[in-house]
PDB file of N, CA, C and O in Angstrom:
ATOM      1  N   MET A   1       2.125  18.697 -22.305  1.00  0.00           N
ATOM      2  CA  MET A   1       2.874  18.811 -21.447  1.00  0.00           C
ATOM      3  C   MET A   1       3.081  19.602 -21.072  1.00  0.00           C
ATOM      4  O   MET A   1       3.261  20.659 -21.678  1.00  0.00           O
ATOM      5  N   ASN A   2       3.158  19.368 -19.579  1.00  0.00           N
ATOM      6  CA  ASN A   2       3.638  20.307 -18.580  1.00  0.00           C
ATOM      7  C   ASN A   2       4.573  21.260 -18.555  1.00  0.00           C
ATOM      8  O   ASN A   2       5.504  21.064 -17.775  1.00  0.00           O
ATOM      9  N   THR A   3       4.584  22.282 -19.220  1.00  0.00           N
ATOM     10  CA  THR A   3       6.241  23.128 -19.258  1.00  0.00           C
ATOM     11  C   THR A   3       6.585  23.662 -17.875  1.00  0.00           C
ATOM     12  O   THR A   3       7.382  24.578 -18.074  1.00  0.00           O
ATOM     13  N   ASN A   4       6.450  23.580 -17.063  1.00  0.00           N
ATOM     14  CA  ASN A   4       6.959  23.324 -15.777  1.00  0.00           C
ATOM     15  C   ASN A   4       7.914  22.667 -15.399  1.00  0.00           C
ATOM     16  O   ASN A   4       8.704  23.075 -14.549  1.00  0.00           O
ATOM     17  N   THR A   5       8.014  21.194 -16.152  1.00  0.00           N
ATOM     18  CA  THR A   5       8.400  19.598 -15.466  1.00  0.00           C
ATOM     19  C   THR A   5       9.701  20.391 -16.009  1.00  0.00           C
ATOM     20  O   THR A   5       9.756  21.044 -17.051  1.00  0.00           O
ATOM     21  N   ARG A   6      10.884  20.157 -14.930  1.00  0.00           N
ATOM     22  CA  ARG A   6      11.774  20.057 -13.841  1.00  0.00           C
ATOM     23  C   ARG A   6      12.334  18.578 -13.719  1.00  0.00           C
ATOM     24  O   ARG A   6      11.550  17.784 -13.200  1.00  0.00           O
ATOM     25  N   TYR A   7      13.531  18.099 -14.105  1.00  0.00           N
ATOM     26  CA  TYR A   7      14.217  17.353 -14.122  1.00  0.00           C
ATOM     27  C   TYR A   7      15.859  17.242 -13.933  1.00  0.00           C
ATOM     28  O   TYR A   7      16.553  17.965 -14.648  1.00  0.00           O
ATOM     29  N   VAL A   8      16.521  16.313 -12.944  1.00  0.00           N
ATOM     30  CA  VAL A   8      17.546  16.765 -12.487  1.00  0.00           C
ATOM     31  C   VAL A   8      18.280  14.997 -12.464  1.00  0.00           C
ATOM     32  O   VAL A   8      18.044  14.037 -11.730  1.00  0.00           O
ATOM     33  N   ILE A   9      19.403  15.217 -13.845  1.00  0.00           N
ATOM     34  CA  ILE A   9      19.589  14.060 -14.126  1.00  0.00           C
ATOM     35  C   ILE A   9      20.822  13.470 -13.174  1.00  0.00           C
ATOM     36  O   ILE A   9      21.801  14.214 -13.114  1.00  0.00           O
ATOM     37  N   LEU A  10      20.890  12.353 -12.501  1.00  0.00           N
ATOM     38  CA  LEU A  10      22.493  12.243 -11.810  1.00  0.00           C
ATOM     39  C   LEU A  10      22.994  11.114 -12.002  1.00  0.00           C
ATOM     40  O   LEU A  10      22.260  10.126 -12.021  1.00  0.00           O
ATOM     41  N   ASP A  11      24.721  10.981 -12.235  1.00  0.00           N
ATOM     42  CA  ASP A  11      25.060  10.140 -12.856  1.00  0.00           C
ATOM     43  C   ASP A  11      26.141   9.687 -11.466  1.00  0.00           C
ATOM     44  O   ASP A  11      25.999  10.320 -10.420  1.00  0.00           O
ATOM     45  N   SER A  12      26.592   9.213 -11.498  1.00  0.00           N
ATOM     46  CA  SER A  12      27.374   8.572 -10.225  1.00  0.00           C
ATOM     47  C   SER A  12      28.684   7.800 -10.487  1.00  0.00           C
ATOM     48  O   SER A  12      28.749   7.446 -11.664  1.00  0.00           O
ATOM     49  N   GLU A  13      29.765   7.428  -9.730  1.00  0.00           N
ATOM     50  CA  GLU A  13      30.835   6.200  -9.774  1.00  0.00           C
ATOM     51  C   GLU A  13      30.889   6.155  -8.421  1.00  0.00           C
ATOM     52  O   GLU A  13      30.716   6.972  -7.517  1.00  0.00           O
ATOM     53  N   THR A  14      31.248   4.690  -8.516  1.00  0.00           N
ATOM     54  CA  THR A  14      31.331   4.311  -7.085  1.00  0.00           C
ATOM     55  C   THR A  14      32.536   3.025  -6.908  1.00  0.00           C
ATOM     56  O   THR A  14      33.052   2.275  -7.737  1.00  0.00           O
ATOM     57  N   THR A  15      32.690   3.166  -5.508  1.00  0.00           N
ATOM     58  CA  THR A  15      33.962   1.935  -5.615  1.00  0.00           C
ATOM     59  C   THR A  15      33.662   0.463  -5.760  1.00  0.00           C
ATOM     60  O   THR A  15      34.343  -0.362  -5.151  1.00  0.00           O
ATOM     61  N   GLY A  16      32.771   0.143  -6.462  1.00  0.00           N
ATOM     62  CA  GLY A  16      32.186  -1.037  -6.449  1.00  0.00           C
ATOM     63  C   GLY A  16      30.994  -1.435  -6.801  1.00  0.00           C
ATOM     64  O   GLY A  16      30.350  -0.517  -7.309  1.00  0.00           O
ATOM     65  N   LEU A  17      30.273  -2.720  -6.719  1.00  0.00           N
ATOM     66  CA  LEU A  17      28.999  -2.758  -6.888  1.00  0.00           C
ATOM     67  C   LEU A  17      28.019  -3.382  -5.949  1.00  0.00           C
ATOM     68  O   LEU A  17      26.870  -3.804  -6.077  1.00  0.00           O
ATOM     69  N   ASN A  18      28.941  -3.287  -4.879  1.00  0.00           N
ATOM     70  CA  ASN A  18      28.259  -3.859  -4.034  1.00  0.00           C
ATOM     71  C   ASN A  18      26.870  -3.050  -2.965  1.00  0.00           C
ATOM     72  O   ASN A  18      27.412  -3.458  -1.938  1.00  0.00           O
ATOM     73  N   VAL A  19      26.356  -2.740  -2.741  1.00  0.00           N
ATOM     74  CA  VAL A  19      25.246  -1.764  -2.626  1.00  0.00           C
ATOM     75  C   VAL A  19      25.464  -1.661  -0.775  1.00  0.00           C
ATOM     76  O   VAL A  19      25.414  -0.575  -0.198  1.00  0.00           O
ATOM     77  N   MET A  20      25.697  -2.953  -0.060  1.00  0.00           N
ATOM     78  CA  MET A  20      26.042  -2.507   1.273  1.00  0.00           C
ATOM     79  C   MET A  20      27.434  -2.560   1.807  1.00  0.00           C
ATOM     80  O   MET A  20      27.771  -3.031   2.893  1.00  0.00           O
ATOM     81  N   SER A  21      28.376  -1.891   0.691  1.00  0.00           N
ATOM     82  CA  SER A  21      29.708  -1.361   1.505  1.00  0.00           C
ATOM     83  C   SER A  21      30.434  -0.763   0.579  1.00  0.00           C
ATOM     84  O   SER A  21      31.572  -0.344   0.790  1.00  0.00           O
ATOM     85  N   ASP A  22      29.574  -0.643  -0.978  1.00  0.00           N
ATOM     86  CA  ASP A  22      30.754   0.250  -1.703  1.00  0.00           C
ATOM     87  C   ASP A  22      30.153   1.402  -1.780  1.00  0.00           C
ATOM     88  O   ASP A  22      28.929   1.492  -1.878  1.00  0.00           O
ATOM     89  N   ARG A  23      31.134   2.641  -1.736  1.00  0.00           N
ATOM     90  CA  ARG A  23      30.787   4.655  -2.056  1.00  0.00           C
ATOM     91  C   ARG A  23      31.383   4.786  -2.945  1.00  0.00           C
ATOM     92  O   ARG A  23      32.304   4.333  -3.623  1.00  0.00           O
ATOM     93  N   ILE A  24      30.300   5.921  -2.790  1.00  0.00           N
ATOM     94  CA  ILE A  24      30.390   7.002  -4.368  1.00  0.00           C
ATOM     95  C   ILE A  24      31.585   7.572  -4.166  1.00  0.00           C
ATOM     96  O   ILE A  24      32.021   7.913  -3.066  1.00  0.00           O
ATOM     97  N   VAL A  25      32.296   7.720  -5.526  1.00  0.00           N
ATOM     98  CA  VAL A  25      33.290   8.475  -5.096  1.00  0.00           C
ATOM     99  C   VAL A  25      33.532   9.847  -6.210  1.00  0.00           C
ATOM    100  O   VAL A  25      34.426  10.692  -6.171  1.00  0.00           O
ATOM    101  N   GLU A  26      32.306   9.701  -7.257  1.00  0.00           N
ATOM    102  CA  GLU A  26      31.729  10.942  -7.980  1.00  0.00           C
ATOM    103  C   GLU A  26      30.406  11.076  -8.354  1.00  0.00           C
ATOM    104  O   GLU A  26      29.564  10.300  -8.807  1.00  0.00           O
ATOM    105  N   LEU A  27      30.428  12.437  -8.008  1.00  0.00           N
ATOM    106  CA  LEU A  27      29.066  12.480  -8.241  1.00  0.00           C
ATOM    107  C   LEU A  27      28.785  13.784  -9.318  1.00  0.00           C
ATOM    108  O   LEU A  27      29.530  14.741  -9.530  1.00  0.00           O
ATOM    109  N   GLY A  28      27.338  13.459  -9.974  1.00  0.00           N
ATOM    110  CA  GLY A  28      27.838  14.869 -11.202  1.00  0.00           C
ATOM    111  C   GLY A  28      25.914  14.662 -11.266  1.00  0.00           C
ATOM    112  O   GLY A  28      25.238  13.922 -10.551  1.00  0.00           O
ATOM    113  N   CYS A  29      25.411  15.642 -12.427  1.00  0.00           N
ATOM    114  CA  CYS A  29      24.469  15.496 -12.472  1.00  0.00           C
ATOM    115  C   CYS A  29      24.053  17.203 -13.484  1.00  0.00           C
ATOM    116  O   CYS A  29      24.894  18.086 -13.655  1.00  0.00           O
ATOM    117  N   VAL A  30      22.548  17.271 -14.021  1.00  0.00           N
ATOM    118  CA  VAL A  30      22.783  18.095 -14.954  1.00  0.00           C
ATOM    119  C   VAL A  30      21.272  18.456 -14.736  1.00  0.00           C
ATOM    120  O   VAL A  30      20.500  17.545 -14.437  1.00  0.00           O
ATOM    121  N   GLU A  31      20.769  19.857 -14.884  1.00  0.00           N
ATOM    122  CA  GLU A  31      19.287  19.990 -14.938  1.00  0.00           C
ATOM    123  C   GLU A  31      18.270  20.386 -16.291  1.00  0.00           C
ATOM    124  O   GLU A  31      18.575  21.270 -17.091  1.00  0.00           O
ATOM    125  N   VAL A  32      17.391  19.812 -16.359  1.00  0.00           N
ATOM    126  CA  VAL A  32      16.323  20.225 -17.553  1.00  0.00           C
ATOM    127  C   VAL A  32      15.391  20.500 -17.111  1.00  0.00           C
ATOM    128  O   VAL A  32      14.718  19.803 -16.352  1.00  0.00           O
ATOM    129  N   MET A  33      15.073  21.940 -17.624  1.00  0.00           N
ATOM    130  CA  MET A  33      13.715  22.601 -17.688  1.00  0.00           C
ATOM    131  C   MET A  33      12.923  22.636 -19.006  1.00  0.00           C
ATOM    132  O   MET A  33      13.323  23.091 -20.078  1.00  0.00           O
ATOM    133  N   GLU A  34      11.591  22.013 -18.711  1.00  0.00           N
ATOM    134  CA  GLU A  34      10.949  22.381 -20.081  1.00  0.00           C
ATOM    135  C   GLU A  34      11.740  21.372 -21.165  1.00  0.00           C
ATOM    136  O   GLU A  34      11.883  21.668 -22.351  1.00  0.00           O
ATOM    137  N   ASP A  35      12.208  20.186 -20.582  1.00  0.00           N
ATOM    138  CA  ASP A  35      13.118  19.544 -22.175  1.00  0.00           C
ATOM    139  C   ASP A  35      14.346  20.110 -22.409  1.00  0.00           C
ATOM    140  O   ASP A  35      14.947  19.553 -23.328  1.00  0.00           O
ATOM    141  N   VAL A  36      14.890  20.968 -21.926  1.00  0.00           N
ATOM    142  CA  VAL A  36      16.049  22.218 -22.394  1.00  0.00           C
ATOM    143  C   VAL A  36      17.135  21.978 -21.453  1.00  0.00           C
ATOM    144  O   VAL A  36      16.874  22.751 -20.532  1.00  0.00           O
ATOM    145  N   VAL A  37      18.068  21.432 -21.190  1.00  0.00           N
ATOM    146  CA  VAL A  37      19.267  21.268 -20.626  1.00  0.00           C
ATOM    147  C   VAL A  37      19.938  23.240 -20.133  1.00  0.00           C
ATOM    148  O   VAL A  37      20.636  23.966 -20.840  1.00  0.00           O
ATOM    149  N   THR A  38      19.495  23.475 -19.043  1.00  0.00           N
ATOM    150  CA  THR A  38      19.089  24.743 -18.804  1.00  0.00           C
ATOM    151  C   THR A  38      21.357  25.541 -18.583  1.00  0.00           C
ATOM    152  O   THR A  38      21.882  26.639 -18.771  1.00  0.00           O
ATOM    153  N   GLY A  39      21.774  24.426 -18.212  1.00  0.00           N
ATOM    154  CA  GLY A  39      23.257  24.909 -18.103  1.00  0.00           C
ATOM    155  C   GLY A  39      23.745  24.917 -16.435  1.00  0.00           C
ATOM    156  O   GLY A  39      24.806  25.340 -15.977  1.00  0.00           O
ATOM    157  N   ASN A  40      22.675  24.346 -15.765  1.00  0.00           N
ATOM    158  CA  ASN A  40      23.171  24.225 -14.443  1.00  0.00           C
ATOM    159  C   ASN A  40      23.329  22.902 -14.108  1.00  0.00           C
ATOM    160  O   ASN A  40      22.499  22.046 -14.415  1.00  0.00           O
ATOM    161  N   TYR A  41      24.447  22.652 -13.434  1.00  0.00           N
ATOM    162  CA  TYR A  41      25.092  21.271 -13.322  1.00  0.00           C
ATOM    163  C   TYR A  41      25.821  21.460 -11.908  1.00  0.00           C
ATOM    164  O   TYR A  41      25.831  22.570 -11.376  1.00  0.00           O
ATOM    165  N   PHE A  42      26.431  20.350 -11.314  1.00  0.00           N
ATOM    166  CA  PHE A  42      27.162  19.734 -10.735  1.00  0.00           C
ATOM    167  C   PHE A  42      27.962  18.491 -10.696  1.00  0.00           C
ATOM    168  O   PHE A  42      27.567  17.404 -11.116  1.00  0.00           O
ATOM    169  N   GLN A  43      28.952  18.695 -10.238  1.00  0.00           N
ATOM    170  CA  GLN A  43      30.040  17.201 -10.419  1.00  0.00           C
ATOM    171  C   GLN A  43      31.405  17.619  -9.360  1.00  0.00           C
ATOM    172  O   GLN A  43      32.212  18.549  -9.343  1.00  0.00           O
ATOM    173  N   SER A  44      31.158  16.320  -8.462  1.00  0.00           N
ATOM    174  CA  SER A  44      32.341  16.828  -6.966  1.00  0.00           C
ATOM    175  C   SER A  44      32.818  15.327  -7.348  1.00  0.00           C
ATOM    176  O   SER A  44      32.179  14.388  -7.822  1.00  0.00           O
ATOM    177  N   TYR A  45      34.333  15.461  -6.923  1.00  0.00           N
ATOM    178  CA  TYR A  45      35.276  13.560  -6.727  1.00  0.00           C
ATOM    179  C   TYR A  45      34.505  14.307  -5.418  1.00  0.00           C
ATOM    180  O   TYR A  45      34.367  15.483  -5.081  1.00  0.00           O
ATOM    181  N   VAL A  46      33.936  12.578  -4.673  1.00  0.00           N
ATOM    182  CA  VAL A  46      34.614  12.213  -3.370  1.00  0.00           C
ATOM    183  C   VAL A  46      35.583  11.205  -2.691  1.00  0.00           C
ATOM    184  O   VAL A  46      35.912  10.100  -3.124  1.00  0.00           O
ATOM    185  N   ASN A  47      35.980  11.819  -1.518  1.00  0.00           N
ATOM    186  CA  ASN A  47      36.979  10.716  -0.700  1.00  0.00           C
ATOM    187  C   ASN A  47      35.743   9.700  -0.044  1.00  0.00           C
ATOM    188  O   ASN A  47      34.752  10.107   0.562  1.00  0.00           O
ATOM    189  N   PRO A  48      35.980   8.703  -0.250  1.00  0.00           N
ATOM    190  CA  PRO A  48      35.113   7.660  -0.045  1.00  0.00           C
ATOM    191  C   PRO A  48      35.091   6.634   1.508  1.00  0.00           C
ATOM    192  O   PRO A  48      34.272   5.918   2.083  1.00  0.00           O
ATOM    193  N   ASP A  49      36.698   7.142   1.751  1.00  0.00           N
ATOM    194  CA  ASP A  49      37.237   6.694   2.964  1.00  0.00           C
ATOM    195  C   ASP A  49      37.130   5.060   2.847  1.00  0.00           C
ATOM    196  O   ASP A  49      36.760   4.331   3.767  1.00  0.00           O
ATOM    197  N   TYR A  50      37.517   4.637   1.566  1.00  0.00           N
ATOM    198  CA  TYR A  50      37.150   3.229   1.562  1.00  0.00           C
ATOM    199  C   TYR A  50      38.244   2.653   0.070  1.00  0.00           C
ATOM    200  O   TYR A  50      38.397   3.555  -0.754  1.00  0.00           O
ATOM    201  N   LEU A  51      38.707   1.771  -0.162  1.00  0.00           N
ATOM    202  CA  LEU A  51      39.648   1.394  -1.561  1.00  0.00           C
ATOM    203  C   LEU A  51      38.785   1.126  -2.720  1.00  0.00           C
ATOM    204  O   LEU A  51      37.730   0.550  -2.455  1.00  0.00           O
ATOM    205  N   ASN A  52      38.925   1.309  -3.481  1.00  0.00           N
ATOM    206  CA  ASN A  52      38.264   0.951  -4.687  1.00  0.00           C
ATOM    207  C   ASN A  52      38.448  -0.490  -4.966  1.00  0.00           C
ATOM    208  O   ASN A  52      39.479  -1.066  -4.618  1.00  0.00           O
ATOM    209  N   THR A  53      37.545  -1.053  -5.542  1.00  0.00           N
ATOM    210  CA  THR A  53      37.390  -3.065  -6.466  1.00  0.00           C
ATOM    211  C   THR A  53      37.829  -2.281  -7.948  1.00  0.00           C
ATOM    212  O   THR A  53      37.430  -1.242  -8.474  1.00  0.00           O
ATOM    213  N   PRO A  54      39.152  -3.616  -8.462  1.00  0.00           N
ATOM    214  CA  PRO A  54      39.846  -3.309  -9.378  1.00  0.00           C
ATOM    215  C   PRO A  54      38.537  -3.067 -10.024  1.00  0.00           C
ATOM    216  O   PRO A  54      37.941  -2.035  -9.717  1.00  0.00           O
ATOM    217  N   GLY A  55      37.956  -3.972 -10.971  1.00  0.00           N
ATOM    218  CA  GLY A  55      36.685  -3.567 -11.313  1.00  0.00           C
ATOM    219  C   GLY A  55      36.216  -2.216 -11.768  1.00  0.00           C
ATOM    220  O   GLY A  55      35.957  -1.656 -12.833  1.00  0.00           O
ATOM    221  N   ALA A  56      36.224  -1.957 -10.554  1.00  0.00           N
ATOM    222  CA  ALA A  56      35.656  -0.233 -10.673  1.00  0.00           C
ATOM    223  C   ALA A  56      36.958   0.902 -10.684  1.00  0.00           C
ATOM    224  O   ALA A  56      36.860   2.080 -11.028  1.00  0.00           O
ATOM    225  N   LEU A  57      37.866   0.392 -10.337  1.00  0.00           N
ATOM    226  CA  LEU A  57      39.276   0.998 -10.871  1.00  0.00           C
ATOM    227  C   LEU A  57      39.044   0.904 -12.532  1.00  0.00           C
ATOM    228  O   LEU A  57      39.093   1.988 -13.114  1.00  0.00           O
ATOM    229  N   LYS A  58      38.856  -0.002 -13.153  1.00  0.00           N
ATOM    230  CA  LYS A  58      39.078  -0.081 -14.470  1.00  0.00           C
ATOM    231  C   LYS A  58      38.272   0.806 -15.362  1.00  0.00           C
ATOM    232  O   LYS A  58      38.659   1.409 -16.363  1.00  0.00           O
ATOM    233  N   ILE A  59      37.250   0.783 -14.900  1.00  0.00           N
ATOM    234  CA  ILE A  59      35.851   1.753 -15.746  1.00  0.00           C
ATOM    235  C   ILE A  59      35.999   2.902 -14.878  1.00  0.00           C
ATOM    236  O   ILE A  59      36.268   3.601 -15.855  1.00  0.00           O
ATOM    237  N   HIS A  60      36.071   3.799 -13.828  1.00  0.00           N
ATOM    238  CA  HIS A  60      35.986   4.998 -13.578  1.00  0.00           C
ATOM    239  C   HIS A  60      37.741   5.540 -13.475  1.00  0.00           C
ATOM    240  O   HIS A  60      38.107   6.672 -13.159  1.00  0.00           O
ATOM    241  N   GLY A  61      38.481   4.568 -13.780  1.00  0.00           N
ATOM    242  CA  GLY A  61      40.223   5.444 -13.301  1.00  0.00           C
ATOM    243  C   GLY A  61      40.705   5.897 -12.052  1.00  0.00           C
ATOM    244  O   GLY A  61      41.863   6.004 -11.647  1.00  0.00           O
ATOM    245  N   LEU A  62      39.417   6.192 -11.405  1.00  0.00           N
ATOM    246  CA  LEU A  62      39.635   7.146 -10.421  1.00  0.00           C
ATOM    247  C   LEU A  62      40.505   6.532  -9.284  1.00  0.00           C
ATOM    248  O   LEU A  62      39.931   5.814  -8.466  1.00  0.00           O
ATOM    249  N   LYS A  63      42.436   6.853  -9.111  1.00  0.00           N
ATOM    250  CA  LYS A  63      43.029   5.912  -8.309  1.00  0.00           C
ATOM    251  C   LYS A  63      42.445   7.053  -6.636  1.00  0.00           C
ATOM    252  O   LYS A  63      41.955   8.135  -6.311  1.00  0.00           O
ATOM    253  N   ASP A  64      42.977   5.774  -6.106  1.00  0.00           N
ATOM    254  CA  ASP A  64      43.032   5.831  -4.229  1.00  0.00           C
ATOM    255  C   ASP A  64      43.406   7.082  -3.839  1.00  0.00           C
ATOM    256  O   ASP A  64      42.863   7.807  -3.006  1.00  0.00           O
ATOM    257  N   SER A  65      44.836   7.377  -4.819  1.00  0.00           N
ATOM    258  CA  SER A  65      45.295   8.103  -4.130  1.00  0.00           C
ATOM    259  C   SER A  65      44.730   9.711  -4.117  1.00  0.00           C
ATOM    260  O   SER A  65      44.380  10.415  -3.170  1.00  0.00           O
ATOM    261  N   PHE A  66      44.782   9.935  -5.308  1.00  0.00           N
ATOM    262  CA  PHE A  66      43.341  10.752  -5.681  1.00  0.00           C
ATOM    263  C   PHE A  66      42.112  11.254  -4.722  1.00  0.00           C
ATOM    264  O   PHE A  66      42.065  12.271  -4.031  1.00  0.00           O
ATOM    265  N   LEU A  67      41.041  10.131  -4.911  1.00  0.00           N
ATOM    266  CA  LEU A  67      40.337  10.717  -4.208  1.00  0.00           C
ATOM    267  C   LEU A  67      40.437  10.963  -2.569  1.00  0.00           C
ATOM    268  O   LEU A  67      39.746  11.678  -1.843  1.00  0.00           O
ATOM    269  N   LYS A  68      41.835   9.884  -2.186  1.00  0.00           N
ATOM    270  CA  LYS A  68      41.796  10.610  -0.762  1.00  0.00           C
ATOM    271  C   LYS A  68      41.839  12.267  -0.205  1.00  0.00           C
ATOM    272  O   LYS A  68      41.345  12.988   0.663  1.00  0.00           O
ATOM    273  N   LYS A  69      42.788  12.307  -1.349  1.00  0.00           N
ATOM    274  CA  LYS A  69      42.239  14.515  -1.208  1.00  0.00           C
ATOM    275  C   LYS A  69      41.163  15.218  -1.573  1.00  0.00           C
ATOM    276  O   LYS A  69      41.134  16.447  -1.504  1.00  0.00           O
ATOM    277  N   GLN A  70      40.289  14.573  -1.948  1.00  0.00           N
ATOM    278  CA  GLN A  70      38.957  15.003  -2.020  1.00  0.00           C
ATOM    279  C   GLN A  70      37.691  15.293  -0.949  1.00  0.00           C
ATOM    280  O   GLN A  70      38.190  14.895   0.103  1.00  0.00           O
ATOM    281  N   THR A  71      36.606  15.668  -0.685  1.00  0.00           N
ATOM    282  CA  THR A  71      35.911  16.281  -0.150  1.00  0.00           C
ATOM    283  C   THR A  71      34.953  15.039  -0.045  1.00  0.00           C
ATOM    284  O   THR A  71      34.480  14.558  -1.075  1.00  0.00           O
ATOM    285  N   ARG A  72      34.552  14.311   1.678  1.00  0.00           N
ATOM    286  CA  ARG A  72      34.251  13.595   1.817  1.00  0.00           C
ATOM    287  C   ARG A  72      32.474  13.476   2.035  1.00  0.00           C
ATOM    288  O   ARG A  72      31.922  14.124   2.925  1.00  0.00           O
ATOM    289  N   PHE A  73      31.944  12.851   1.391  1.00  0.00           N
ATOM    290  CA  PHE A  73      30.471  12.482   1.265  1.00  0.00           C
ATOM    291  C   PHE A  73      29.707  13.833   1.632  1.00  0.00           C
ATOM    292  O   PHE A  73      29.406  14.838   0.988  1.00  0.00           O
ATOM    293  N   LYS A  74      29.480  13.310   3.282  1.00  0.00           N
ATOM    294  CA  LYS A  74      28.073  14.749   3.757  1.00  0.00           C
ATOM    295  C   LYS A  74      28.614  16.089   3.489  1.00  0.00           C
ATOM    296  O   LYS A  74      27.780  16.967   3.716  1.00  0.00           O
ATOM    297  N   GLU A  75      29.701  16.498   3.093  1.00  0.00           N
ATOM    298  CA  GLU A  75      29.789  18.002   2.837  1.00  0.00           C
ATOM    299  C   GLU A  75      29.591  17.923   1.102  1.00  0.00           C
ATOM    300  O   GLU A  75      29.271  18.987   0.571  1.00  0.00           O
ATOM    301  N   VAL A  76      29.754  16.809   0.274  1.00  0.00           N
ATOM    302  CA  VAL A  76      29.505  17.036  -0.905  1.00  0.00           C
ATOM    303  C   VAL A  76      27.622  17.150  -1.055  1.00  0.00           C
ATOM    304  O   VAL A  76      26.916  18.081  -1.443  1.00  0.00           O
ATOM    305  N   ALA A  77      27.270  15.762  -0.558  1.00  0.00           N
ATOM    306  CA  ALA A  77      25.893  16.266  -0.784  1.00  0.00           C
ATOM    307  C   ALA A  77      25.039  17.192   0.074  1.00  0.00           C
ATOM    308  O   ALA A  77      23.828  17.361  -0.068  1.00  0.00           O
ATOM    309  N   ASP A  78      25.800  17.752   0.954  1.00  0.00           N
ATOM    310  CA  ASP A  78      25.330  19.090   1.364  1.00  0.00           C
ATOM    311  C   ASP A  78      25.295  20.329   0.341  1.00  0.00           C
ATOM    312  O   ASP A  78      24.306  21.032   0.133  1.00  0.00           O
ATOM    313  N   ARG A  79      26.452  20.455  -0.209  1.00  0.00           N
ATOM    314  CA  ARG A  79      26.704  20.799  -1.237  1.00  0.00           C
ATOM    315  C   ARG A  79      25.488  21.194  -2.552  1.00  0.00           C
ATOM    316  O   ARG A  79      25.064  22.307  -2.864  1.00  0.00           O
ATOM    317  N   PHE A  80      25.138  19.805  -3.158  1.00  0.00           N
ATOM    318  CA  PHE A  80      24.200  19.048  -4.277  1.00  0.00           C
ATOM    319  C   PHE A  80      22.648  19.688  -3.693  1.00  0.00           C
ATOM    320  O   PHE A  80      21.704  20.155  -4.331  1.00  0.00           O
ATOM    321  N   LEU A  81      22.839  19.487  -2.228  1.00  0.00           N
ATOM    322  CA  LEU A  81      21.548  19.703  -1.782  1.00  0.00           C
ATOM    323  C   LEU A  81      20.706  21.176  -1.869  1.00  0.00           C
ATOM    324  O   LEU A  81      19.564  21.582  -2.087  1.00  0.00           O
ATOM    325  N   LEU A  82      22.307  21.792  -1.489  1.00  0.00           N
ATOM    326  CA  LEU A  82      21.956  23.353  -1.301  1.00  0.00           C
ATOM    327  C   LEU A  82      21.208  24.004  -3.066  1.00  0.00           C
ATOM    328  O   LEU A  82      20.347  24.846  -3.320  1.00  0.00           O
ATOM    329  N   LEU A  83      22.049  23.122  -3.930  1.00  0.00           N
ATOM    330  CA  LEU A  83      21.700  23.800  -4.869  1.00  0.00           C
ATOM    331  C   LEU A  83      20.325  23.275  -5.704  1.00  0.00           C
ATOM    332  O   LEU A  83      19.751  23.877  -6.611  1.00  0.00           O
ATOM    333  N   TYR A  84      20.014  22.100  -5.175  1.00  0.00           N
ATOM    334  CA  TYR A  84      18.756  21.824  -5.749  1.00  0.00           C
ATOM    335  C   TYR A  84      17.634  21.375  -4.994  1.00  0.00           C
ATOM    336  O   TYR A  84      16.855  20.461  -5.263  1.00  0.00           O
ATOM    337  N   MET A  85      17.655  22.010  -4.183  1.00  0.00           N
ATOM    338  CA  MET A  85      16.151  21.412  -3.024  1.00  0.00           C
ATOM    339  C   MET A  85      15.320  22.226  -3.278  1.00  0.00           C
ATOM    340  O   MET A  85      14.164  21.823  -3.401  1.00  0.00           O
ATOM    341  N   ASP A  86      15.550  23.349  -3.411  1.00  0.00           N
ATOM    342  CA  ASP A  86      14.738  24.746  -3.431  1.00  0.00           C
ATOM    343  C   ASP A  86      14.418  25.171  -4.937  1.00  0.00           C
ATOM    344  O   ASP A  86      13.964  26.302  -5.109  1.00  0.00           O
ATOM    345  N   ARG A  87      14.597  24.453  -5.888  1.00  0.00           N
ATOM    346  CA  ARG A  87      14.532  25.097  -7.038  1.00  0.00           C
ATOM    347  C   ARG A  87      13.093  23.905  -7.721  1.00  0.00           C
ATOM    348  O   ARG A  87      12.626  24.083  -8.846  1.00  0.00           O
TER     349      ARG A  87
END
């Protein structure tokens, strides 16, 4: 196996399951290098500027009132890319 193999495992929560209209409300990831979690991670809630569907709220429990106070996606994505693009 190539010992320089690096993975970034990504997880997200969304406002629903419609890929055309629903949006990300939480983004998280961990970095794995040589099959070992490195300790580098990223997690952020996201203001979707969109309401959760009742089904999504049941799954992740992130209320619209909480999400309205969070950072918008572009800023979160920029921070994520700064952390993981040049490694």
